[in-house]
Backbone bond lengths (Angstrom), bond angles and torsions (degrees), N, CA, C in turn:
res aa  C-N    CA-C-N  psi(-1)  N-CA   C-N-CA  omega(-1)  CA-C   N-CA-C  phi
1 M - - - 1.502 - - 1.562 112.49 -
2 L 1.330 115.13 131.78 1.455 118.85 -172.68 1.570 102.68 -77.55
3 R 1.257 117.14 137.25 1.478 125.19 178.96 1.521 113.34 -124.46
4 P 1.306 118.11 150.41 1.454 120.69 -177.20 1.512 112.79 -61.36
5 R 1.362 116.80 138.04 1.473 116.40 174.50 1.471 109.31 -78.15
6 I 1.294 114.69 147.12 1.483 120.33 173.93 1.563 105.22 -114.31
7 I 1.396 109.72 116.00 1.512 112.64 -163.20 1.610 106.93 -128.20
8 P 1.357 109.77 116.75 1.419 114.72 170.28 1.509 111.39 -66.04
9 C 1.413 114.00 140.37 1.555 118.02 172.52 1.443 110.50 -120.44
10 L 1.360 113.34 117.49 1.453 120.95 -177.35 1.461 113.60 -101.52
11 L 1.363 124.02 132.24 1.497 125.51 -172.93 1.566 103.26 -104.84
12 M 1.250 118.87 123.56 1.465 123.00 172.09 1.503 117.93 -99.81
13 R 1.355 113.54 133.91 1.552 114.42 177.80 1.502 100.97 -143.20
14 D 1.261 114.99 136.78 1.576 123.45 177.57 1.620 108.58 42.54
15 K 1.333 115.22 40.06 1.525 124.79 169.72 1.397 111.89 75.49
16 G 1.373 116.44 7.92 1.492 121.34 169.54 1.445 113.39 -121.83
17 L 1.396 117.50 169.32 1.446 125.16 -177.22 1.535 107.97 -87.16
18 V 1.296 114.66 141.12 1.526 118.78 174.84 1.610 102.74 -137.62
19 K 1.236 112.66 161.24 1.523 123.00 177.30 1.565 100.06 -129.84
20 T 1.428 111.99 125.15 1.366 116.33 179.99 1.574 110.47 -104.20
21 V 1.325 114.86 174.22 1.443 121.06 173.54 1.643 106.67 -134.04
22 K 1.403 111.46 114.68 1.499 114.96 -171.05 1.471 115.28 57.36
23 F 1.423 115.96 35.40 1.443 120.47 -177.98 1.555 113.36 68.18
24 K 1.205 119.48 13.84 1.434 121.63 -177.30 1.472 109.35 -124.04
25 E 1.338 117.47 -178.40 1.477 123.65 -175.72 1.529 111.19 57.29
26 G 1.215 115.32 -128.86 1.502 123.21 173.77 1.453 113.15 128.97
27 K 1.365 118.05 83.51 1.359 126.18 -176.56 1.597 110.68 -75.49
28 Y 1.282 117.15 126.15 1.523 119.76 -176.19 1.682 105.89 -70.69
29 I 1.346 110.17 131.63 1.392 115.65 -178.41 1.519 116.80 -121.08
30 G 1.341 114.18 1.01 1.478 114.68 178.33 1.526 113.39 131.13
31 D 1.366 110.68 -172.63 1.457 123.12 -178.29 1.423 112.74 -84.84
32 P 1.289 118.73 134.49 1.505 116.58 -178.18 1.554 117.22 -62.48
33 I 1.361 113.50 -35.80 1.497 112.47 -178.89 1.462 108.54 -70.63
34 N 1.304 118.98 -38.72 1.518 118.99 -179.46 1.545 106.74 -58.54
35 A 1.236 120.11 -39.56 1.456 122.84 -176.94 1.418 109.51 -67.04
36 V 1.340 119.05 -45.52 1.511 127.11 176.61 1.550 108.88 -52.78
37 R 1.316 114.58 -46.24 1.430 119.54 -175.25 1.567 112.58 -63.84
38 I 1.443 110.86 -42.57 1.404 110.80 177.87 1.627 111.39 -68.78
39 F 1.135 116.55 -34.80 1.615 117.85 -176.94 1.451 107.27 -74.15
40 N 1.418 120.58 -24.73 1.440 123.53 162.79 1.540 115.67 -55.58
41 E 1.367 111.44 -54.23 1.391 116.03 -179.99 1.493 117.15 -64.31
42 K 1.341 116.27 -23.55 1.373 118.96 178.86 1.555 116.28 -100.02
43 E 1.416 110.83 8.17 1.451 121.75 168.92 1.549 113.44 57.30
44 A 1.339 112.58 51.05 1.432 122.09 -179.91 1.619 105.73 -68.94
45 D 1.312 111.15 145.63 1.449 119.47 -172.38 1.537 113.34 -65.57
46 E 1.419 112.46 -31.67 1.432 117.56 -174.73 1.566 105.51 -170.12
47 L 1.203 116.85 173.45 1.527 119.10 -176.91 1.538 104.63 -150.30
48 I 1.454 108.14 136.98 1.497 114.50 173.94 1.575 100.17 -122.54
49 V 1.426 105.24 134.16 1.445 120.98 176.48 1.542 111.55 -121.09
50 L 1.295 120.59 118.03 1.379 121.48 -174.49 1.605 107.38 -123.82
51 D 1.317 111.68 126.92 1.523 119.87 173.71 1.561 104.10 -85.54
52 I 1.375 121.91 102.53 1.361 126.29 -167.01 1.592 114.33 -78.32
53 D 1.407 113.39 -14.99 1.507 116.83 -179.76 1.503 116.21 -109.78
54 A 1.388 118.30 -4.73 1.365 121.28 -173.47 1.479 112.97 -57.26
55 T 1.319 118.68 -47.17 1.523 125.19 -176.39 1.517 108.70 -69.85
56 T 1.544 118.89 -49.22 1.268 122.38 -178.35 1.529 115.82 -57.15
57 H 1.296 114.42 -36.41 1.413 124.75 -179.85 1.629 116.26 -89.50
58 G 1.291 109.64 -1.99 1.452 117.73 176.27 1.473 114.60 71.34
59 T 1.349 121.63 27.87 1.364 123.87 -171.86 1.543 112.46 -107.23
60 E 1.286 118.51 153.55 1.403 124.17 174.35 1.466 113.10 -70.31
61 P 1.373 118.47 156.84 1.477 119.79 167.11 1.485 108.45 -48.35
62 D 1.522 116.97 148.02 1.387 121.20 175.60 1.560 105.39 -93.11
63 F 1.370 111.29 95.80 1.538 117.65 -171.86 1.416 108.83 -70.65
64 H 1.302 126.19 -28.18 1.474 123.77 175.49 1.420 109.39 -67.42
65 R 1.272 123.24 -46.18 1.485 121.26 175.84 1.541 116.15 -65.17
66 I 1.329 114.27 -34.41 1.404 121.47 176.40 1.620 110.04 -61.71
67 S 1.267 110.30 -43.67 1.467 116.99 -178.94 1.463 110.37 -62.08
68 Y 1.314 119.09 -46.81 1.583 128.03 174.02 1.533 107.10 -54.13
69 L 1.287 117.15 -53.75 1.489 122.00 -175.43 1.553 109.81 -58.58
70 A 1.425 117.04 -43.65 1.393 117.85 -177.74 1.467 113.15 -68.70
71 S 1.381 119.47 -35.75 1.345 123.61 179.45 1.462 116.98 -64.15
72 E 1.417 114.34 -31.35 1.330 117.75 -179.95 1.664 116.20 -92.30
73 C 1.313 113.98 -18.92 1.418 123.94 -175.54 1.541 111.46 -73.49
74 Q 1.224 118.14 123.47 1.565 122.14 -176.70 1.529 110.15 -106.09
75 M 1.364 118.87 12.94 1.446 126.01 179.52 1.467 106.22 -133.77
76 P 1.364 115.95 155.76 1.443 116.98 177.13 1.562 111.99 -50.13
77 L 1.277 111.34 135.42 1.490 120.05 -177.62 1.475 113.65 -115.89
78 C 1.322 119.04 129.92 1.366 124.38 174.47 1.517 111.27 -118.59
79 Y 1.374 114.98 117.02 1.510 119.22 -173.83 1.532 107.67 -113.98
80 G 1.385 113.25 144.64 1.387 118.97 176.59 1.556 110.03 -147.17
81 G 1.264 117.59 163.48 1.495 123.63 -179.99 1.539 113.76 120.13
82 G 1.371 108.56 110.47 1.491 117.47 179.80 1.537 116.14 76.82
83 V 1.304 116.11 12.72 1.486 120.85 -178.50 1.577 106.83 -85.72
84 H 1.324 117.15 114.60 1.476 121.76 -179.92 1.556 109.94 -136.00
85 T 1.210 120.15 0.93 1.472 120.88 -178.14 1.625 113.66 -131.43
86 V 1.307 118.18 157.36 1.452 118.04 175.13 1.510 110.58 -68.02
87 D 1.421 117.86 -33.95 1.527 119.35 -178.17 1.649 107.04 -63.30
88 Q 1.352 107.69 -40.30 1.536 107.16 -175.39 1.629 112.46 -62.97
89 A 1.488 109.44 -42.96 1.385 112.49 -178.71 1.582 111.73 -62.98
90 K 1.264 115.23 -42.14 1.569 121.47 178.68 1.453 110.19 -58.65
91 K 1.355 118.75 -37.74 1.490 121.21 -174.94 1.534 105.28 -72.32
92 I 1.313 120.38 -40.89 1.381 124.80 179.63 1.540 113.73 -58.69
93 I 1.286 111.82 -48.69 1.480 118.33 172.88 1.501 114.10 -55.20
94 A 1.313 110.18 -48.67 1.510 117.01 179.05 1.471 116.06 -56.27
95 L 1.306 116.61 -25.82 1.473 125.62 173.75 1.474 120.36 -74.86
96 G 1.370 112.56 -5.44 1.485 121.30 178.98 1.470 118.52 103.51
97 V 1.378 114.86 7.06 1.469 121.68 177.12 1.515 110.74 -77.88
98 E 1.347 120.78 134.75 1.473 118.52 -179.45 1.543 113.55 -81.69
99 K 1.375 119.78 -29.07 1.433 121.97 -174.19 1.589 110.08 -136.11
100 V 1.285 111.71 141.88 1.592 112.09 175.40 1.525 102.45 -115.27
101 A 1.310 110.03 131.60 1.492 120.40 176.20 1.582 110.14 -96.06
102 I 1.347 112.96 132.46 1.493 116.73 173.64 1.483 105.29 -125.95
103 S 1.357 114.13 144.74 1.448 117.93 -178.02 1.534 110.48 -131.36
104 S 1.384 113.94 -80.84 1.482 115.88 179.33 1.546 114.32 -56.41
105 A 1.458 113.80 -36.39 1.476 112.05 -177.99 1.503 109.38 -69.44
106 A 1.300 121.29 -30.96 1.400 123.42 176.51 1.485 116.58 -64.93
107 V 1.270 112.88 -32.26 1.535 118.67 174.97 1.443 118.47 -77.74
108 E 1.434 115.29 -41.21 1.367 123.63 179.86 1.635 116.60 -80.59
109 N 1.282 110.85 -32.91 1.399 119.40 -176.97 1.543 110.08 -136.33
110 P 1.314 123.47 68.37 1.459 126.59 -171.60 1.554 113.66 -53.12
111 E 1.308 113.14 -33.07 1.558 117.07 177.55 1.427 116.42 -53.43
112 I 1.320 114.13 -26.68 1.528 120.32 -177.20 1.541 108.94 -61.85
113 I 1.349 113.71 -25.87 1.637 118.38 178.86 1.409 106.22 -60.12
114 S 1.309 117.47 -51.53 1.527 122.14 -173.45 1.589 110.07 -59.46
115 K 1.414 111.52 -47.18 1.439 115.58 -175.94 1.610 109.77 -66.80
116 I 1.202 120.06 -44.53 1.433 121.82 174.38 1.435 114.35 -56.36
117 S 1.421 113.16 -49.78 1.454 115.37 -178.31 1.525 116.50 -65.29
118 A 1.302 122.71 -26.58 1.387 131.14 175.46 1.519 111.59 -66.58
119 E 1.366 112.53 -30.80 1.449 117.27 178.91 1.403 119.96 -94.61
120 I 1.360 119.07 -25.63 1.526 120.34 -177.09 1.446 111.47 -121.76
121 G 1.438 119.72 -6.26 1.355 118.48 -178.88 1.517 112.42 100.68
122 R 1.338 116.53 134.38 1.388 118.74 -173.35 1.537 107.72 -62.65
123 Q 1.351 120.07 -37.00 1.422 124.91 -173.61 1.592 111.77 -59.19
124 S 1.287 113.88 -21.55 1.481 120.10 -177.97 1.557 114.81 -97.20
125 V 1.417 111.95 0.65 1.495 112.68 -178.93 1.432 112.95 -106.96
126 V 1.433 116.74 114.74 1.449 119.61 179.59 1.529 109.34 -111.69
127 V 1.277 116.19 134.38 1.517 121.68 -176.39 1.638 100.66 -106.88
128 V 1.365 114.71 116.41 1.438 121.50 171.28 1.450 113.30 -90.21
129 L 1.247 122.37 119.08 1.537 124.49 -177.82 1.623 104.73 -109.74
130 D 1.310 112.00 112.07 1.415 116.53 171.30 1.522 106.33 -84.56
131 I 1.399 118.65 124.75 1.382 116.86 -171.37 1.606 107.93 -131.97
132 K 1.316 115.67 153.46 1.408 124.80 179.38 1.476 114.71 -142.59
133 K 1.360 117.42 135.47 1.418 124.99 -176.59 1.494 112.75 -63.53
134 K 1.278 118.81 134.33 1.474 121.31 172.29 1.563 111.52 -72.16
135 R 1.211 113.87 149.01 1.492 123.92 -166.88 1.566 110.06 -62.39
136 L 1.358 119.83 -42.59 1.474 117.88 -168.84 1.459 114.72 -108.78
137 I 1.376 112.09 -15.17 1.503 111.91 -176.43 1.620 107.11 -131.87
138 K 1.337 110.62 160.14 1.489 118.91 -175.70 1.549 113.99 -78.90
139 A 1.348 116.65 55.32 1.355 123.87 -178.14 1.543 109.38 -132.28
140 F 1.380 114.39 167.37 1.498 116.30 179.40 1.508 111.34 -131.18
141 D 1.346 117.22 137.02 1.440 125.51 164.21 1.548 115.21 -84.45
142 V 1.416 112.70 150.00 1.560 114.91 173.17 1.608 100.52 -93.61
143 W 1.275 105.81 137.19 1.539 114.43 177.70 1.554 106.94 -116.36
144 S 1.375 119.46 164.84 1.363 125.20 179.57 1.517 112.93 -143.05
145 H 1.283 116.69 177.19 1.478 125.27 -176.10 1.516 113.41 50.56
146 N 1.296 109.11 59.32 1.467 116.70 -176.25 1.525 116.23 52.40
147 A 1.333 109.58 47.81 1.522 118.43 -180.00 1.413 115.41 57.32
148 T 1.329 117.60 36.23 1.485 124.57 177.62 1.644 108.74 -104.80
149 K 1.259 116.16 -16.90 1.468 122.31 -178.16 1.426 115.58 -131.25
150 N 1.324 114.97 125.46 1.442 121.10 -176.38 1.509 106.45 -96.81
151 S 1.352 119.14 119.95 1.407 126.93 179.59 1.456 107.53 -69.76
152 K 1.374 121.09 -28.43 1.415 129.41 -169.42 1.593 111.51 61.77
153 R 1.285 114.22 28.23 1.497 119.26 177.56 1.550 108.28 -106.76
154 D 1.348 109.13 136.94 1.462 113.58 -179.74 1.585 113.96 -67.96
155 V 1.275 116.57 139.49 1.476 119.52 -173.77 1.549 110.61 -59.73
156 L 1.374 117.52 -45.19 1.501 119.03 -174.23 1.565 112.00 -63.81
157 S 1.403 113.39 -34.85 1.455 111.17 -177.71 1.551 110.81 -79.25
158 V 1.380 117.83 -23.11 1.487 121.08 179.96 1.536 107.60 -77.30
159 I 1.403 114.56 -30.15 1.490 113.06 178.27 1.553 110.11 -71.80
160 E 1.343 117.69 -42.21 1.449 124.57 174.15 1.629 110.14 -47.53
161 Q 1.347 110.11 -51.89 1.461 117.15 176.11 1.511 116.64 -57.98
162 V 1.243 117.13 -56.82 1.455 122.78 -169.91 1.546 110.11 -65.70
163 Q 1.258 118.73 -29.56 1.603 117.53 175.68 1.449 111.44 -79.90
164 K 1.363 119.85 -27.20 1.473 118.10 174.25 1.628 110.53 -72.40
165 L 1.446 111.01 -32.24 1.496 109.13 179.73 1.542 112.85 -78.28
166 G 1.389 117.86 -12.23 1.441 111.86 173.39 1.521 113.32 130.39
167 A 1.363 117.03 9.68 1.481 118.87 175.23 1.540 106.86 -64.94
168 G 1.305 116.36 139.34 1.485 120.83 -179.59 1.634 106.04 -100.93
169 E 1.248 118.57 -8.05 1.348 120.19 -174.96 1.562 110.17 -164.37
170 V 1.304 120.96 146.27 1.390 126.75 179.14 1.547 111.20 -119.91
171 V 1.295 123.08 123.60 1.432 124.30 173.74 1.657 106.01 -105.79
172 L 1.299 116.37 115.51 1.420 124.78 177.72 1.547 109.29 -87.69
173 N 1.285 121.33 110.84 1.488 127.69 -174.77 1.487 109.85 -110.52
174 F 1.381 121.34 102.69 1.417 125.07 -176.18 1.508 110.00 -82.71
175 I 1.273 114.52 104.97 1.518 122.78 -177.64 1.450 113.15 -56.92
176 D 1.282 125.77 -43.23 1.461 129.75 -175.81 1.481 110.17 -77.88
177 R 1.324 120.78 -14.17 1.506 121.91 175.85 1.520 113.05 -103.09
178 D 1.256 116.31 -5.55 1.558 122.71 -174.34 1.505 105.09 -57.42
179 G 1.344 118.49 127.20 1.414 121.75 177.10 1.529 117.00 65.16
180 T 1.227 120.04 1.55 1.555 118.73 177.24 1.532 112.76 -78.14
181 M 1.208 117.18 -32.04 1.526 125.62 -176.51 1.498 110.03 60.04
182 K 1.429 120.31 38.85 1.332 125.58 -179.79 1.540 117.08 -111.21
183 G 1.445 113.78 20.85 1.324 117.74 177.46 1.544 116.71 95.80
184 Y 1.378 117.97 143.17 1.385 123.77 178.09 1.521 112.96 -67.16
185 D 1.359 118.74 159.52 1.420 124.54 174.50 1.517 108.46 -90.12
186 I 1.344 113.07 88.56 1.516 121.15 -164.59 1.589 108.20 -73.67
187 D 1.372 118.58 -35.52 1.461 122.09 177.54 1.518 114.15 -60.04
188 F 1.437 112.40 -41.20 1.432 112.70 -176.62 1.512 106.81 -80.17
189 I 1.266 123.85 -33.59 1.425 126.62 179.96 1.549 108.26 -59.65
190 N 1.341 120.02 -36.95 1.495 124.06 173.92 1.475 110.06 -65.83
191 K 1.366 117.98 -36.07 1.518 117.58 179.68 1.560 107.86 -71.15
192 V 1.283 121.17 -32.66 1.367 120.45 -174.92 1.663 107.97 -74.98
193 K 1.427 112.15 -39.20 1.415 114.60 173.45 1.431 120.16 -51.43
194 S 1.309 112.66 -26.89 1.550 120.49 -175.53 1.453 109.97 -73.08
195 V 1.337 117.78 -20.40 1.446 120.85 -176.06 1.494 113.59 -114.36
196 C 1.420 114.70 -16.07 1.474 115.90 -167.92 1.566 106.39 -97.77
197 R 1.268 111.92 127.88 1.587 118.50 -173.32 1.491 108.87 -112.03
198 V 1.356 117.57 8.44 1.353 115.38 174.42 1.572 110.46 -120.46
199 P 1.247 124.66 169.27 1.527 120.90 175.46 1.473 113.11 -46.21
200 L 1.384 118.26 130.53 1.376 123.59 174.76 1.533 111.76 -114.71
201 T 1.280 112.04 141.08 1.477 118.04 -178.75 1.552 102.86 -127.34
202 V 1.383 121.09 142.11 1.431 121.37 -178.11 1.553 104.14 -122.68
203 L 1.348 113.30 143.91 1.540 123.86 -174.82 1.509 106.74 -141.59
204 G 1.351 114.55 135.99 1.499 119.77 178.22 1.498 114.04 114.56
205 G 1.350 115.80 100.77 1.458 118.08 167.81 1.531 108.98 121.70
206 A 1.318 126.79 -12.39 1.408 122.41 -176.13 1.493 113.92 -67.73
207 G 1.339 111.78 120.06 1.474 118.16 -177.05 1.511 110.29 -115.65
208 S 1.350 121.89 -9.48 1.447 124.08 179.76 1.616 105.74 -161.93
209 L 1.220 113.96 170.53 1.434 124.05 176.94 1.530 108.36 -68.48
210 S 1.386 115.56 -30.77 1.406 122.46 -179.71 1.640 105.47 -65.23
211 D 1.183 118.85 -35.06 1.482 122.93 -178.15 1.567 103.98 -61.67
212 M 1.268 114.73 -49.97 1.457 120.88 -177.53 1.643 107.52 -63.03
213 G 1.319 116.93 -43.72 1.474 118.43 177.85 1.591 112.33 -60.30
214 D 1.339 113.58 -34.29 1.510 120.28 179.06 1.546 109.80 -63.49
215 V 1.342 117.42 -39.82 1.449 122.82 176.89 1.396 111.94 -61.00
216 V 1.475 119.61 -56.94 1.451 116.46 179.70 1.537 118.05 -69.95
217 A 1.260 115.17 -17.50 1.535 120.87 172.94 1.539 112.09 -66.66
218 R 1.354 114.06 -37.51 1.422 123.25 -171.22 1.521 114.23 -102.27
219 C 1.355 112.03 -29.94 1.378 116.55 -175.49 1.576 119.06 -114.03
220 G 1.238 112.20 -17.51 1.423 117.26 176.32 1.566 110.32 95.14
221 L 1.336 111.76 -145.06 1.469 117.83 -173.59 1.557 111.09 -77.65
222 V 1.236 125.33 103.94 1.410 129.93 167.72 1.581 107.62 -130.65
223 G 1.347 111.85 166.10 1.438 116.72 170.98 1.498 106.52 -87.75
224 L 1.327 117.29 141.13 1.372 127.84 177.17 1.469 110.55 -106.80
225 A 1.353 119.94 109.17 1.399 122.86 176.53 1.530 108.30 -109.55
226 A 1.320 113.42 149.58 1.435 117.92 -177.16 1.548 109.48 -152.96
227 G 1.357 119.91 151.99 1.323 128.70 171.67 1.457 116.62 -105.58
228 S 1.361 110.70 -82.18 1.465 122.35 -174.90 1.600 108.16 -51.64
229 L 1.336 119.03 -48.16 1.431 123.55 -174.00 1.526 107.07 -48.78
230 L 1.316 118.01 -45.02 1.375 124.72 -169.50 1.709 115.43 -96.49
231 V 1.269 114.75 5.93 1.403 117.37 179.54 1.621 109.24 -132.97
232 F 1.232 120.20 -7.17 1.440 126.17 173.24 1.453 119.83 -117.27
233 K 1.293 124.23 153.88 1.410 125.82 174.08 1.529 110.07 -133.91
234 G 1.335 118.35 135.35 1.392 125.00 174.34 1.518 117.88 70.65
235 K 1.286 118.12 167.64 1.492 123.78 -170.54 1.521 116.12 -61.11
236 Y 1.375 109.16 -20.55 1.550 111.75 177.22 1.524 114.48 -91.99
237 R 1.311 115.04 0.83 1.509 122.57 173.61 1.553 108.39 63.32
238 A 1.200 115.55 48.46 1.517 121.86 170.45 1.391 109.76 -65.32
239 V 1.367 122.03 136.66 1.451 123.84 -176.44 1.615 107.01 -75.24
240 L 1.317 114.03 118.38 1.491 121.05 178.98 1.438 106.44 -151.30
241 I 1.303 123.90 102.48 1.361 126.51 179.05 1.535 110.60 -67.42
242 N 1.266 115.57 128.62 1.552 123.04 -179.19 1.381 116.59 -139.55
243 Y 1.241 119.80 165.54 1.519 129.90 179.94 1.444 111.62 -157.68
244 P 1.359 120.98 136.61 1.464 116.45 -178.70 1.423 113.67 -79.16
245 S 1.322 119.57 147.95 1.496 128.43 176.81 1.409 104.76 -74.57
246 D 1.483 112.25 158.79 1.368 118.63 176.62 1.542 120.57 -50.63
247 E 1.418 109.92 -35.74 1.426 115.95 175.89 1.426 116.10 -66.91
248 V 1.334 118.32 -41.24 1.452 126.44 171.76 1.370 113.91 -59.04
249 K 1.421 119.63 -43.88 1.489 124.30 179.09 1.530 106.80 -58.37
250 N 1.330 112.45 -54.99 1.448 119.10 179.18 1.577 116.15 -49.49
251 N 1.186 112.47 -46.55 1.584 116.02 -179.08 1.499 116.28 -73.66
252 N 1.377 114.38 -25.51 1.434 116.95 -170.23 1.537 112.56 -116.25
253 I 1.305 115.59 -19.29 1.502 119.07 -176.03 1.664 112.04 -126.21
254 Y 1.222 114.86 -65.67 1.466 120.09 -170.89 1.564 110.74 -56.27
255 N 1.311 117.04 -41.84 1.466 118.45 -172.63 1.447 110.83 -70.57
256 R 1.389 118.76 -8.99 1.438 116.98 -176.39 1.576 106.54 -107.69
257 L 1.318 120.78 12.84 1.440 122.14 171.11 1.555 112.92 -66.43
258 K 1.301 107.65 122.08 1.521 113.80 178.85 1.528 110.45 -71.21
259 H 1.331 115.13 154.10 1.456 114.67 174.44 1.513 109.85 -123.55
260 D 1.315 116.54 116.81 1.422 120.33 -178.61 1.540 114.23 -83.45
């Protein structure tokens, strides 16, 4: 039986790891390689690593660091940040990374999705959509450049477009829930599932394993990504990288998966 993936999402800045709140601040939480090694030991399903400043600073992906991460990572690795060309994506895959995440480039130049997909395979192309609710209506816009530019494009229409162009997976990243640990937006996730025909992963808001269980109970099979939940412990947010055991996942998440 297929089960939801539980995916740590690590944010890189200046070669270190940080955890943001609503895409702002940025508390230092340690070295990326140490974090990867801990998640190896805990047998995480998959890992997402995003360089959150590469695009806004106009820099290329740090291929040396990506190579180091890939060589240490014993689980499927998805890397994103600063990817704007086919050659960059091919180089990242050649370094041993399973998936390449594109975000700002997918919004500003959607045709790049088709070009990258043709070269590295659809299964290796992940489109990360940073989304934010509009003020007066129950709809979301897609933002880019680390949530500094509003594309003013509706999320559902963008999802329809990117999957037609060759995205193999969509990651939905809720800007206003980032780091808040107040739960996922289950109602909107269900709306997205009605149009998303490729694997969907949701990120932003997880404060407990019960939050993840609520998603699978109401939305079915989706990838469950989290940052704060898997790097902090307790109300004072002490840095402690953690990951649920299979028994804990069964009791809190998998057993709540709805069957359509």
